[in-house]
Short mmCIF file of the C-alpha atoms (twelve columns), coordinates in Angstrom:
data_MODEL
# 
_entry.id   MODEL 
# 
loop_
_atom_site.group_PDB 
_atom_site.id 
_atom_site.type_symbol 
_atom_site.label_atom_id 
_atom_site.label_alt_id 
_atom_site.label_comp_id 
_atom_site.label_asym_id 
_atom_site.label_seq_id 
_atom_site.Cartn_x 
_atom_site.Cartn_y 
_atom_site.Cartn_z 
_atom_site.pdbx_PDB_model_num 
ATOM 1   C CA . MET A 1   7.957   13.949  50.447  1 
ATOM 2   C CA . SER A 2   4.957   11.979  49.242  1 
ATOM 3   C CA . ASN A 3   3.158   15.191  48.256  1 
ATOM 4   C CA . GLY A 4   6.254   16.323  46.387  1 
ATOM 5   C CA . LEU A 5   6.339   13.112  44.384  1 
ATOM 6   C CA . GLN A 6   2.619   13.430  43.615  1 
ATOM 7   C CA . ILE A 7   3.110   16.997  42.389  1 
ATOM 8   C CA . GLU A 8   6.055   15.916  40.222  1 
ATOM 9   C CA . GLU A 9   4.011   13.062  38.781  1 
ATOM 10  C CA . ALA A 10  1.082   15.428  38.093  1 
ATOM 11  C CA . GLU A 11  3.442   17.822  36.302  1 
ATOM 12  C CA . ARG A 12  4.631   14.968  34.116  1 
ATOM 13  C CA . LEU A 13  1.054   14.090  33.242  1 
ATOM 14  C CA . VAL A 14  0.181   17.699  32.494  1 
ATOM 15  C CA . SER A 15  3.280   17.953  30.346  1 
ATOM 16  C CA . VAL A 16  2.246   14.927  28.278  1 
ATOM 17  C CA . ALA A 17  -1.291  16.285  27.909  1 
ATOM 18  C CA . THR A 18  0.073   19.665  26.834  1 
ATOM 19  C CA . LEU A 19  2.364   18.101  24.262  1 
ATOM 20  C CA . ALA A 20  -0.466  15.945  22.932  1 
ATOM 21  C CA . SER A 21  -2.623  19.051  22.529  1 
ATOM 22  C CA . ARG A 22  0.150   20.952  20.774  1 
ATOM 23  C CA . THR A 23  0.905   18.134  18.322  1 
ATOM 24  C CA . SER A 24  -2.803  17.708  17.535  1 
ATOM 25  C CA . SER A 25  -2.997  21.421  16.779  1 
ATOM 26  C CA . VAL A 26  -0.003  21.205  14.433  1 
ATOM 27  C CA . LEU A 27  -1.480  18.142  12.708  1 
ATOM 28  C CA . GLU A 28  -4.714  20.023  12.134  1 
ATOM 29  C CA . LYS A 29  -2.782  22.886  10.529  1 
ATOM 30  C CA . LEU A 30  -0.885  20.415  8.333   1 
ATOM 31  C CA . ARG A 31  -4.172  18.843  7.293   1 
ATOM 32  C CA . ASP A 32  -5.722  22.213  6.461   1 
ATOM 33  C CA . SER A 33  -2.588  23.211  4.547   1 
ATOM 34  C CA . ALA A 34  -2.662  19.964  2.593   1 
ATOM 35  C CA . ARG A 35  -6.342  20.414  1.796   1 
ATOM 36  C CA . SER A 36  -5.704  23.955  0.616   1 
ATOM 37  C CA . ALA A 37  -2.886  22.776  -1.637  1 
ATOM 38  C CA . ARG A 38  -5.076  20.034  -3.076  1 
ATOM 39  C CA . ALA A 39  -7.751  22.574  -3.920  1 
ATOM 40  C CA . ASP A 40  -5.244  24.446  -6.084  1 
ATOM 41  C CA . ALA A 41  -3.568  21.432  -7.715  1 
ATOM 42  C CA . ARG A 42  -5.175  18.167  -8.829  1 
ATOM 43  C CA . ARG A 43  -3.892  15.263  -6.830  1 
ATOM 44  C CA . GLU A 44  -5.100  12.584  -9.224  1 
ATOM 45  C CA . PRO A 45  -2.383  11.453  -11.655 1 
ATOM 46  C CA . THR A 46  -2.566  12.783  -15.221 1 
ATOM 47  C CA . PHE A 47  -0.810  11.600  -18.369 1 
ATOM 48  C CA . THR A 48  0.330   12.901  -21.730 1 
ATOM 49  C CA . ILE A 49  -1.111  11.176  -24.802 1 
ATOM 50  C CA . GLY A 50  2.191   9.325   -25.290 1 
ATOM 51  C CA . LYS A 51  2.183   7.976   -21.720 1 
ATOM 52  C CA . ALA A 52  -1.540  7.230   -21.940 1 
ATOM 53  C CA . ALA A 53  -0.980  5.189   -25.113 1 
ATOM 54  C CA . GLU A 54  1.833   3.242   -23.429 1 
ATOM 55  C CA . LEU A 55  -0.306  2.446   -20.383 1 
ATOM 56  C CA . VAL A 56  -3.413  1.577   -22.396 1 
ATOM 57  C CA . GLY A 57  -1.511  -0.626  -24.844 1 
ATOM 58  C CA . ARG A 58  -2.324  1.314   -28.016 1 
ATOM 59  C CA . THR A 59  -0.628  4.022   -30.086 1 
ATOM 60  C CA . PRO A 60  -1.308  7.756   -29.826 1 
ATOM 61  C CA . ALA A 61  -2.738  7.528   -33.366 1 
ATOM 62  C CA . ALA A 62  -5.226  4.887   -32.233 1 
ATOM 63  C CA . ILE A 63  -6.381  7.160   -29.405 1 
ATOM 64  C CA . ARG A 64  -6.796  10.106  -31.793 1 
ATOM 65  C CA . ASP A 65  -8.732  7.930   -34.266 1 
ATOM 66  C CA . ALA A 66  -11.067 6.725   -31.498 1 
ATOM 67  C CA . GLU A 67  -11.684 10.341  -30.503 1 
ATOM 68  C CA . LYS A 68  -12.404 11.358  -34.087 1 
ATOM 69  C CA . ASP A 69  -14.886 8.560   -34.743 1 
ATOM 70  C CA . GLY A 70  -16.721 9.058   -31.447 1 
ATOM 71  C CA . ARG A 71  -15.640 5.937   -29.575 1 
ATOM 72  C CA . LEU A 72  -13.883 8.224   -27.111 1 
ATOM 73  C CA . PRO A 73  -14.920 11.784  -26.169 1 
ATOM 74  C CA . GLU A 74  -13.056 14.679  -27.744 1 
ATOM 75  C CA . PRO A 75  -10.125 15.696  -25.548 1 
ATOM 76  C CA . ALA A 76  -10.333 18.798  -23.395 1 
ATOM 77  C CA . ARG A 77  -8.265  21.717  -24.635 1 
ATOM 78  C CA . THR A 78  -6.363  24.492  -22.898 1 
ATOM 79  C CA . ASP A 79  -6.897  28.172  -23.723 1 
ATOM 80  C CA . SER A 80  -4.062  27.856  -26.230 1 
ATOM 81  C CA . ASN A 81  -5.859  24.864  -27.831 1 
ATOM 82  C CA . ARG A 82  -3.351  22.339  -26.560 1 
ATOM 83  C CA . ARG A 83  -4.603  18.900  -25.608 1 
ATOM 84  C CA . GLU A 84  -4.949  18.551  -21.830 1 
ATOM 85  C CA . ARG A 85  -3.417  15.604  -20.015 1 
ATOM 86  C CA . TYR A 86  -5.600  12.541  -19.496 1 
ATOM 87  C CA . THR A 87  -6.858  11.447  -16.084 1 
ATOM 88  C CA . LEU A 88  -6.628  7.875   -14.854 1 
ATOM 89  C CA . ALA A 89  -10.422 7.572   -15.203 1 
ATOM 90  C CA . GLN A 90  -10.076 8.514   -18.885 1 
ATOM 91  C CA . LEU A 91  -7.338  5.906   -19.326 1 
ATOM 92  C CA . ASN A 92  -9.626  3.274   -17.870 1 
ATOM 93  C CA . ASP A 93  -12.365 4.348   -20.292 1 
ATOM 94  C CA . MET A 94  -9.848  3.878   -23.122 1 
ATOM 95  C CA . ARG A 95  -9.003  0.415   -21.818 1 
ATOM 96  C CA . GLY A 96  -12.699 -0.407  -21.977 1 
ATOM 97  C CA . VAL A 97  -12.992 0.808   -25.567 1 
ATOM 98  C CA . PHE A 98  -9.823  -0.975  -26.726 1 
ATOM 99  C CA . GLY A 99  -10.436 -4.132  -24.704 1 
ATOM 100 C CA . THR A 100 -7.148  -3.839  -22.803 1 
ATOM 101 C CA . ARG A 101 -8.340  -3.947  -19.197 1 
ATOM 102 C CA . PRO A 102 -5.905  -6.188  -17.281 1 
ATOM 103 C CA . TYR A 103 -8.544  -7.637  -14.952 1 
ATOM 104 C CA . ARG A 104 -8.288  -11.191 -13.684 1 
ATOM 105 C CA . ALA A 105 -10.924 -13.642 -14.874 1 
ATOM 106 C CA . PRO A 106 -13.783 -14.322 -12.419 1 
ATOM 107 C CA . THR A 107 -12.357 -17.819 -11.896 1 
ATOM 108 C CA . ASP A 108 -8.886  -16.458 -11.012 1 
ATOM 109 C CA . PRO A 109 -8.126  -15.904 -7.311  1 
ATOM 110 C CA . CYS A 110 -7.983  -12.384 -5.935  1 
ATOM 111 C CA . CYS A 111 -4.375  -11.628 -4.982  1 
ATOM 112 C CA . VAL A 112 -4.225  -10.645 -1.309  1 
ATOM 113 C CA . VAL A 113 -0.706  -9.360  -0.672  1 
ATOM 114 C CA . ALA A 114 0.594   -8.369  2.753   1 
ATOM 115 C CA . VAL A 115 3.550   -5.981  2.886   1 
ATOM 116 C CA . GLN A 116 4.913   -7.158  6.198   1 
ATOM 117 C CA . ASN A 117 7.902   -6.928  8.495   1 
ATOM 118 C CA . PHE A 118 7.796   -7.034  12.276  1 
ATOM 119 C CA . LYS A 119 10.218  -4.089  12.500  1 
ATOM 120 C CA . GLY A 120 9.071   -0.513  12.037  1 
ATOM 121 C CA . GLY A 121 10.789  2.075   9.855   1 
ATOM 122 C CA . VAL A 122 11.591  -0.279  6.967   1 
ATOM 123 C CA . GLY A 123 9.428   1.524   4.383   1 
ATOM 124 C CA . LYS A 124 6.441   -0.806  4.697   1 
ATOM 125 C CA . SER A 125 3.710   1.825   4.278   1 
ATOM 126 C CA . THR A 126 5.622   3.657   1.535   1 
ATOM 127 C CA . LEU A 127 5.877   0.410   -0.436  1 
ATOM 128 C CA . SER A 128 2.243   -0.562  0.256   1 
ATOM 129 C CA . VAL A 129 0.804   2.722   -0.989  1 
ATOM 130 C CA . HIS A 130 3.055   3.037   -4.035  1 
ATOM 131 C CA . LEU A 131 2.341   -0.590  -4.990  1 
ATOM 132 C CA . ALA A 132 -1.417  -0.037  -4.717  1 
ATOM 133 C CA . GLN A 133 -1.252  3.186   -6.746  1 
ATOM 134 C CA . TYR A 134 1.029   1.636   -9.368  1 
ATOM 135 C CA . LEU A 135 -1.411  -1.241  -9.885  1 
ATOM 136 C CA . ALA A 136 -4.315  1.217   -10.158 1 
ATOM 137 C CA . ILE A 137 -2.411  3.202   -12.797 1 
ATOM 138 C CA . LYS A 138 -1.893  -0.050  -14.707 1 
ATOM 139 C CA . GLY A 139 -5.661  -0.531  -14.746 1 
ATOM 140 C CA . TYR A 140 -6.242  -3.128  -12.023 1 
ATOM 141 C CA . ARG A 141 -9.070  -2.940  -9.491  1 
ATOM 142 C CA . VAL A 142 -7.285  -2.445  -6.176  1 
ATOM 143 C CA . ALA A 143 -8.137  -2.151  -2.481  1 
ATOM 144 C CA . LEU A 144 -5.630  -1.000  0.125   1 
ATOM 145 C CA . ILE A 145 -6.418  -2.027  3.697   1 
ATOM 146 C CA . ASP A 146 -4.562  -0.096  6.388   1 
ATOM 147 C CA . CYS A 147 -4.352  -2.521  9.331   1 
ATOM 148 C CA . ASP A 148 -1.869  -0.444  11.328  1 
ATOM 149 C CA . SER A 149 -3.142  1.883   14.064  1 
ATOM 150 C CA . GLN A 150 -0.262  4.260   13.269  1 
ATOM 151 C CA . ALA A 151 -2.152  4.802   9.981   1 
ATOM 152 C CA . SER A 152 0.815   5.887   7.858   1 
ATOM 153 C CA . ALA A 153 -0.791  4.561   4.676   1 
ATOM 154 C CA . THR A 154 -4.015  6.401   5.500   1 
ATOM 155 C CA . THR A 155 -2.061  9.620   6.050   1 
ATOM 156 C CA . LEU A 156 -0.488  9.309   2.589   1 
ATOM 157 C CA . PHE A 157 -3.990  9.568   1.151   1 
ATOM 158 C CA . GLY A 158 -4.380  12.997  2.724   1 
ATOM 159 C CA . TYR A 159 -6.142  12.118  5.969   1 
ATOM 160 C CA . VAL A 160 -5.129  13.077  9.478   1 
ATOM 161 C CA . PRO A 161 -6.529  9.842   10.884  1 
ATOM 162 C CA . ASP A 162 -7.609  10.794  14.390  1 
ATOM 163 C CA . LEU A 163 -9.143  14.071  13.236  1 
ATOM 164 C CA . ASP A 164 -10.766 13.012  9.969   1 
ATOM 165 C CA . LEU A 165 -11.825 9.462   10.848  1 
ATOM 166 C CA . THR A 166 -13.632 7.615   13.613  1 
ATOM 167 C CA . GLU A 167 -13.186 3.993   14.655  1 
ATOM 168 C CA . ASP A 168 -16.332 3.158   12.671  1 
ATOM 169 C CA . ASP A 169 -14.469 4.070   9.469   1 
ATOM 170 C CA . THR A 170 -11.804 1.400   10.108  1 
ATOM 171 C CA . LEU A 171 -11.542 -2.392  10.439  1 
ATOM 172 C CA . TYR A 172 -12.451 -2.099  14.116  1 
ATOM 173 C CA . PRO A 173 -16.243 -2.645  13.851  1 
ATOM 174 C CA . PHE A 174 -15.698 -5.698  11.652  1 
ATOM 175 C CA . LEU A 175 -13.115 -7.240  13.985  1 
ATOM 176 C CA . ARG A 176 -15.539 -6.896  16.879  1 
ATOM 177 C CA . GLU A 177 -17.178 -10.296 16.771  1 
ATOM 178 C CA . GLY A 178 -20.455 -10.432 14.883  1 
ATOM 179 C CA . GLU A 179 -20.864 -6.654  14.481  1 
ATOM 180 C CA . ARG A 180 -20.585 -6.578  10.657  1 
ATOM 181 C CA . SER A 181 -21.023 -9.184  7.951   1 
ATOM 182 C CA . SER A 182 -18.925 -7.462  5.252   1 
ATOM 183 C CA . LEU A 183 -16.070 -4.975  4.933   1 
ATOM 184 C CA . ASP A 184 -18.043 -3.057  2.335   1 
ATOM 185 C CA . TYR A 185 -19.003 -0.384  4.901   1 
ATOM 186 C CA . ALA A 186 -15.359 0.709   5.323   1 
ATOM 187 C CA . LEU A 187 -14.325 0.972   1.658   1 
ATOM 188 C CA . ARG A 188 -13.980 4.515   0.377   1 
ATOM 189 C CA . LYS A 189 -13.081 5.801   -3.062  1 
ATOM 190 C CA . THR A 190 -9.751  7.542   -3.499  1 
ATOM 191 C CA . HIS A 191 -8.500  10.105  -6.002  1 
ATOM 192 C CA . PHE A 192 -7.033  7.164   -7.988  1 
ATOM 193 C CA . ASP A 193 -9.707  5.696   -10.232 1 
ATOM 194 C CA . GLY A 194 -10.072 1.983   -9.457  1 
ATOM 195 C CA . LEU A 195 -8.356  2.226   -6.042  1 
ATOM 196 C CA . GLU A 196 -10.360 2.035   -2.805  1 
ATOM 197 C CA . LEU A 197 -9.101  2.420   0.755   1 
ATOM 198 C CA . ILE A 198 -10.046 1.013   4.137   1 
ATOM 199 C CA . PRO A 199 -8.401  3.559   6.450   1 
ATOM 200 C CA . ALA A 200 -7.030  3.199   9.971   1 
ATOM 201 C CA . ASN A 201 -6.607  5.366   13.028  1 
ATOM 202 C CA . LEU A 202 -5.338  5.007   16.574  1 
ATOM 203 C CA . ARG A 203 -8.599  3.433   17.762  1 
ATOM 204 C CA . LEU A 204 -7.744  0.333   15.756  1 
ATOM 205 C CA . PHE A 205 -5.151  -0.404  18.431  1 
ATOM 206 C CA . ASN A 206 -8.002  -1.379  20.764  1 
ATOM 207 C CA . SER A 207 -8.799  -4.352  18.576  1 
ATOM 208 C CA . GLU A 208 -5.330  -5.806  19.261  1 
ATOM 209 C CA . TYR A 209 -6.201  -6.287  22.932  1 
ATOM 210 C CA . GLU A 210 -9.740  -7.420  22.274  1 
ATOM 211 C CA . LEU A 211 -8.726  -10.000 19.669  1 
ATOM 212 C CA . ALA A 212 -5.856  -11.279 21.805  1 
ATOM 213 C CA . ALA A 213 -8.104  -11.590 24.866  1 
ATOM 214 C CA . ARG A 214 -10.783 -13.504 22.984  1 
ATOM 215 C CA . MET A 215 -8.178  -15.768 21.344  1 
ATOM 216 C CA . ALA A 216 -6.694  -16.484 24.780  1 
ATOM 217 C CA . GLN A 217 -10.129 -17.727 25.803  1 
ATOM 218 C CA . GLY A 218 -9.891  -20.364 23.077  1 
ATOM 219 C CA . ASN A 219 -11.670 -18.563 20.243  1 
ATOM 220 C CA . GLY A 220 -9.095  -19.433 17.540  1 
ATOM 221 C CA . ALA A 221 -11.665 -18.862 14.806  1 
ATOM 222 C CA . LEU A 222 -11.086 -15.116 15.255  1 
ATOM 223 C CA . LEU A 223 -7.851  -15.519 13.296  1 
ATOM 224 C CA . ASP A 224 -10.051 -16.032 10.255  1 
ATOM 225 C CA . ARG A 225 -12.175 -12.935 10.882  1 
ATOM 226 C CA . LEU A 226 -10.120 -10.672 8.593   1 
ATOM 227 C CA . LYS A 227 -9.920  -13.439 5.984   1 
ATOM 228 C CA . GLU A 228 -13.731 -13.627 6.018   1 
ATOM 229 C CA . GLY A 229 -13.934 -9.870  5.612   1 
ATOM 230 C CA . ILE A 230 -11.620 -9.896  2.619   1 
ATOM 231 C CA . GLU A 231 -13.615 -12.714 1.050   1 
ATOM 232 C CA . SER A 232 -16.732 -10.538 1.411   1 
ATOM 233 C CA . ILE A 233 -15.275 -7.905  -0.958  1 
ATOM 234 C CA . SER A 234 -12.736 -9.850  -3.037  1 
ATOM 235 C CA . ASP A 235 -15.042 -10.334 -6.045  1 
ATOM 236 C CA . ARG A 236 -14.791 -6.565  -6.684  1 
ATOM 237 C CA . PHE A 237 -10.987 -6.440  -6.866  1 
ATOM 238 C CA . ASP A 238 -8.042  -7.963  -8.680  1 
ATOM 239 C CA . VAL A 239 -5.572  -7.168  -5.898  1 
ATOM 240 C CA . ILE A 240 -5.984  -6.355  -2.216  1 
ATOM 241 C CA . VAL A 241 -2.904  -4.859  -0.530  1 
ATOM 242 C CA . MET A 242 -2.645  -5.001  3.264   1 
ATOM 243 C CA . ASP A 243 -0.388  -2.801  5.397   1 
ATOM 244 C CA . PRO A 244 -0.203  -4.541  8.803   1 
ATOM 245 C CA . PRO A 245 1.330   -3.269  12.047  1 
ATOM 246 C CA . PRO A 246 5.086   -3.814  12.604  1 
ATOM 247 C CA . ALA A 247 4.612   -6.378  15.381  1 
ATOM 248 C CA . LEU A 248 3.650   -10.002 15.835  1 
ATOM 249 C CA . GLY A 249 0.224   -9.364  17.369  1 
ATOM 250 C CA . ALA A 250 -3.330  -10.508 16.809  1 
ATOM 251 C CA . ILE A 251 -3.881  -8.282  13.773  1 
ATOM 252 C CA . SER A 252 -0.574  -9.272  12.148  1 
ATOM 253 C CA . LEU A 253 -1.471  -12.939 12.593  1 
ATOM 254 C CA . SER A 254 -4.890  -12.262 11.066  1 
ATOM 255 C CA . VAL A 255 -3.206  -10.518 8.118   1 
ATOM 256 C CA . LEU A 256 -0.859  -13.445 7.639   1 
ATOM 257 C CA . ARG A 257 -3.783  -15.851 7.703   1 
ATOM 258 C CA . ALA A 258 -5.737  -13.763 5.153   1 
ATOM 259 C CA . ALA A 259 -2.867  -13.234 2.694   1 
ATOM 260 C CA . ASN A 260 -1.951  -15.444 -0.241  1 
ATOM 261 C CA . ALA A 261 1.210   -13.442 -1.022  1 
ATOM 262 C CA . LEU A 262 3.851   -11.778 1.134   1 
ATOM 263 C CA . VAL A 263 6.252   -8.917  0.335   1 
ATOM 264 C CA . VAL A 264 8.944   -8.139  2.921   1 
ATOM 265 C CA . PRO A 265 10.772  -4.774  2.751   1 
ATOM 266 C CA . VAL A 266 14.319  -4.968  4.154   1 
ATOM 267 C CA . PRO A 267 16.744  -2.022  4.325   1 
ATOM 268 C CA . PRO A 268 20.328  -3.307  3.858   1 
ATOM 269 C CA . THR A 269 21.615  -2.289  7.286   1 
ATOM 270 C CA . VAL A 270 22.968  -4.596  9.967   1 
ATOM 271 C CA . MET A 271 20.123  -3.839  12.391  1 
ATOM 272 C CA . ASP A 272 17.385  -4.266  9.779   1 
ATOM 273 C CA . PHE A 273 18.929  -7.412  8.359   1 
ATOM 274 C CA . SER A 274 19.249  -8.892  11.874  1 
ATOM 275 C CA . SER A 275 15.647  -7.948  12.580  1 
ATOM 276 C CA . THR A 276 14.501  -9.569  9.336   1 
ATOM 277 C CA . ALA A 277 16.381  -12.773 10.229  1 
ATOM 278 C CA . ALA A 278 14.480  -12.803 13.529  1 
ATOM 279 C CA . PHE A 279 11.260  -12.036 11.636  1 
ATOM 280 C CA . LEU A 280 11.794  -15.056 9.367   1 
ATOM 281 C CA . SER A 281 12.432  -17.326 12.352  1 
ATOM 282 C CA . MET A 282 9.307   -16.052 14.080  1 
ATOM 283 C CA . LEU A 283 7.358   -16.351 10.834  1 
ATOM 284 C CA . ASP A 284 8.459   -19.965 10.382  1 
ATOM 285 C CA . GLU A 285 7.526   -20.793 13.957  1 
ATOM 286 C CA . THR A 286 4.186   -19.010 13.609  1 
ATOM 287 C CA . ILE A 287 3.324   -20.812 10.374  1 
ATOM 288 C CA . GLU A 288 4.119   -24.158 12.050  1 
ATOM 289 C CA . GLN A 289 1.846   -23.306 14.988  1 
ATOM 290 C CA . LEU A 290 -0.938  -22.202 12.658  1 
ATOM 291 C CA . ALA A 291 -0.488  -25.377 10.618  1 
ATOM 292 C CA . ASP A 292 -0.931  -27.486 13.771  1 
ATOM 293 C CA . ARG A 293 -4.356  -25.852 14.143  1 
ATOM 294 C CA . GLY A 294 -5.230  -26.212 10.474  1 
ATOM 295 C CA . LEU A 295 -4.798  -22.475 9.906   1 
ATOM 296 C CA . ALA A 296 -1.566  -22.320 7.899   1 
ATOM 297 C CA . PRO A 297 -1.434  -19.410 5.412   1 
ATOM 298 C CA . GLU A 298 -1.420  -20.427 1.760   1 
ATOM 299 C CA . LEU A 299 1.250   -18.195 0.222   1 
ATOM 300 C CA . THR A 300 1.559   -18.232 -3.560  1 
ATOM 301 C CA . PHE A 301 4.716   -16.107 -3.519  1 
ATOM 302 C CA . LEU A 302 7.151   -14.556 -1.041  1 
ATOM 303 C CA . ARG A 303 9.332   -11.640 -2.155  1 
ATOM 304 C CA . PHE A 304 11.949  -9.475  -0.450  1 
ATOM 305 C CA . VAL A 305 12.474  -5.833  -1.429  1 
ATOM 306 C CA . ALA A 306 15.664  -3.974  -0.549  1 
ATOM 307 C CA . SER A 307 14.222  -0.681  0.719   1 
ATOM 308 C CA . LYS A 308 15.764  2.648   1.714   1 
ATOM 309 C CA . VAL A 309 18.955  1.701   -0.106  1 
ATOM 310 C CA . ASP A 310 21.950  4.056   -0.116  1 
ATOM 311 C CA . GLU A 311 24.606  2.428   -2.305  1 
ATOM 312 C CA . ASN A 312 27.069  5.203   -1.473  1 
ATOM 313 C CA . LYS A 313 27.538  3.376   1.825   1 
ATOM 314 C CA . SER A 314 29.923  0.467   1.379   1 
ATOM 315 C CA . MET A 315 28.318  -1.618  4.136   1 
ATOM 316 C CA . GLN A 316 24.924  -1.329  2.444   1 
ATOM 317 C CA . LYS A 317 26.409  -2.492  -0.857  1 
ATOM 318 C CA . GLU A 318 27.919  -5.528  0.876   1 
ATOM 319 C CA . LEU A 319 24.690  -6.378  2.683   1 
ATOM 320 C CA . LEU A 320 22.671  -5.902  -0.498  1 
ATOM 321 C CA . GLN A 321 24.870  -8.448  -2.260  1 
ATOM 322 C CA . LEU A 322 24.557  -10.820 0.697   1 
ATOM 323 C CA . MET A 323 20.759  -10.506 0.621   1 
ATOM 324 C CA . ARG A 324 20.709  -11.272 -3.108  1 
ATOM 325 C CA . THR A 325 22.797  -14.392 -2.480  1 
ATOM 326 C CA . LEU A 326 20.690  -15.578 0.460   1 
ATOM 327 C CA . PHE A 327 17.216  -14.846 -0.936  1 
ATOM 328 C CA . GLY A 328 17.984  -15.766 -4.543  1 
ATOM 329 C CA . HIS A 329 14.963  -15.508 -6.866  1 
ATOM 330 C CA . ALA A 330 12.789  -14.406 -3.932  1 
ATOM 331 C CA . MET A 331 14.690  -11.101 -3.964  1 
ATOM 332 C CA . VAL A 332 13.235  -8.357  -6.150  1 
ATOM 333 C CA . ARG A 333 16.029  -7.383  -8.540  1 
ATOM 334 C CA . THR A 334 15.413  -3.627  -8.398  1 
ATOM 335 C CA . PRO A 335 16.417  -1.930  -5.138  1 
ATOM 336 C CA . LEU A 336 14.091  0.746   -3.768  1 
ATOM 337 C CA . LYS A 337 16.675  3.439   -3.169  1 
ATOM 338 C CA . ASP A 338 16.374  6.178   -0.604  1 
ATOM 339 C CA . SER A 339 15.098  9.256   -2.441  1 
ATOM 340 C CA . ALA A 340 14.468  12.887  -1.571  1 
ATOM 341 C CA . GLU A 341 11.556  12.725  -4.035  1 
ATOM 342 C CA . ILE A 342 9.678   10.295  -1.752  1 
ATOM 343 C CA . ASP A 343 10.509  12.401  1.325   1 
ATOM 344 C CA . ASN A 344 9.299   15.615  -0.297  1 
ATOM 345 C CA . ALA A 345 6.088   14.029  -1.574  1 
ATOM 346 C CA . THR A 346 5.400   12.490  1.844   1 
ATOM 347 C CA . ALA A 347 5.835   15.890  3.508   1 
ATOM 348 C CA . ARG A 348 2.868   17.041  1.398   1 
ATOM 349 C CA . LEU A 349 0.797   13.991  2.440   1 
ATOM 350 C CA . MET A 350 1.193   12.737  -1.131  1 
ATOM 351 C CA . THR A 351 3.111   10.116  -3.106  1 
ATOM 352 C CA . VAL A 352 5.495   10.271  -6.045  1 
ATOM 353 C CA . TYR A 353 2.815   8.856   -8.372  1 
ATOM 354 C CA . GLU A 354 0.520   11.810  -7.630  1 
ATOM 355 C CA . LEU A 355 2.938   14.506  -8.696  1 
ATOM 356 C CA . ASP A 356 2.756   15.741  -12.292 1 
ATOM 357 C CA . GLY A 357 6.115   17.450  -11.825 1 
ATOM 358 C CA . PRO A 358 9.166   16.842  -9.646  1 
ATOM 359 C CA . ALA A 359 9.224   17.807  -5.976  1 
ATOM 360 C CA . THR A 360 13.028  17.975  -6.229  1 
ATOM 361 C CA . SER A 361 14.506  17.886  -9.738  1 
ATOM 362 C CA . SER A 362 13.592  16.060  -12.931 1 
ATOM 363 C CA . ALA A 363 16.662  13.826  -12.672 1 
ATOM 364 C CA . VAL A 364 15.905  12.827  -9.059  1 
ATOM 365 C CA . ARG A 365 12.242  12.249  -9.863  1 
ATOM 366 C CA . ASN A 366 13.010  10.096  -12.910 1 
ATOM 367 C CA . ARG A 367 15.468  7.954   -10.946 1 
ATOM 368 C CA . CYS A 368 12.917  7.533   -8.160  1 
ATOM 369 C CA . LEU A 369 10.168  6.524   -10.616 1 
ATOM 370 C CA . ASN A 370 12.533  3.994   -12.204 1 
ATOM 371 C CA . TYR A 371 13.122  2.385   -8.790  1 
ATOM 372 C CA . LEU A 372 9.434   2.363   -7.870  1 
ATOM 373 C CA . ASP A 373 8.295   1.080   -11.263 1 
ATOM 374 C CA . GLY A 374 11.042  -1.550  -11.280 1 
ATOM 375 C CA . VAL A 375 10.036  -2.962  -7.887  1 
ATOM 376 C CA . ASN A 376 6.313   -2.787  -8.548  1 
ATOM 377 C CA . SER A 377 6.513   -4.275  -12.050 1 
ATOM 378 C CA . GLU A 378 8.273   -7.375  -10.691 1 
ATOM 379 C CA . ILE A 379 5.565   -7.814  -8.068  1 
ATOM 380 C CA . GLU A 380 2.948   -7.256  -10.785 1 
ATOM 381 C CA . VAL A 381 4.357   -10.244 -12.713 1 
ATOM 382 C CA . ASP A 382 4.134   -12.366 -9.550  1 
ATOM 383 C CA . ILE A 383 0.513   -11.310 -9.134  1 
ATOM 384 C CA . ARG A 384 -0.390  -12.075 -12.744 1 
ATOM 385 C CA . SER A 385 1.344   -15.441 -12.464 1 
ATOM 386 C CA . MET A 386 -1.336  -16.405 -9.927  1 
ATOM 387 C CA . TRP A 387 -4.019  -16.062 -12.592 1 
ATOM 388 C CA . PRO A 388 -4.498  -18.873 -15.145 1 
ATOM 389 C CA . SER A 389 -6.193  -16.403 -17.495 1 
ATOM 390 C CA . HIS A 390 -2.928  -14.409 -17.747 1 
ATOM 391 C CA . GLN A 391 -0.568  -17.299 -18.454 1 
ATOM 392 C CA . LYS A 392 -0.742  -17.057 -22.238 1 
ATOM 393 C CA . ARG A 393 -0.162  -13.286 -22.228 1 
ATOM 394 C CA . LEU A 394 2.734   -13.619 -19.800 1 
ATOM 395 C CA . ARG A 395 4.399   -16.098 -22.170 1 
ATOM 396 C CA . GLN A 396 3.739   -13.819 -25.151 1 
ATOM 397 C CA . GLU A 397 5.322   -10.938 -23.231 1 
ATOM 398 C CA . ALA A 398 8.279   -13.222 -22.328 1 
ATOM 399 C CA . LEU A 399 7.698   -12.566 -18.638 1 
ATOM 400 C CA . VAL A 400 7.590   -16.235 -17.602 1 
# 
């Protein structure tokens, strides 16, 4: 009987190993397919002259004049002599020529925003990546730090984390006490000009246990390790976006300690709303405990985003209204609605902001962009409100 149980247990283990091998093989094929697709189609965002002018803060005529008088290079042309679309790098060059870069002043604080909820499946990584890319498109200097060993944000940048990356490419070496003095080693350029990424992979999970074990031994200073790392690179960026794991562990606490802004995605379902209520209670308790040790986070703003919204469902509409009543001004006005455009882009290991054309239909894409831009633009105002150098412009733009 004992041998029979051992054989059954061995079969279970073999089955898991077999499945792991099969899924790794499929992931590798997906990665190769994605790479092949990227070789045929540019993944960096491109813009018409009208959209470029809007983003740069000048008119199309001003761009053409700058090209004619040599302040900007002549535009590339297609075989039919039509003006090609502009890349984000070209837009940033225009911003330099026209003096419209939106950078913070050196004396302004770097905005370190955590997109956090202790429940998985709420759209945390989707919001993190689209927020980072939106800010890069607007001309800010942005870093996205993937702190989650599931590495969803990393995957959206075209990596298959445990095939393309090692633990030395992640936060892990820095979180190991005394191994690195700066996070600079982990930053890598992305296909979005002005946006850099610190990726994650499954190995990052090891740091959860190591940090927790060392903290249990009384080394509370480790909570500040990530904060120190961010401070080592913050002079290079206007905004640093963090995508933490969906759990209240050592890394999540470190993220909370390092952040000066918090964005909480909440789908308007009973389970997600209940989970968010528990999250807020845990967050309040955690902040009190950190405060007792002199480690309370210093949050400049806290915002809630209704994510994965389907207003065709009556219960979601009711819960959405309840959330708006409860959270008041802390609630982002624009809901981030569930969209096939996001799903289709994600299936290609891409985002909506990368696609020059719709993955579904023009109408669906335009609605999706309106939701994304609406959410991200409100958070952008919160970020700019942190910077004294932007106060006058915010008043001129009637945004405060």
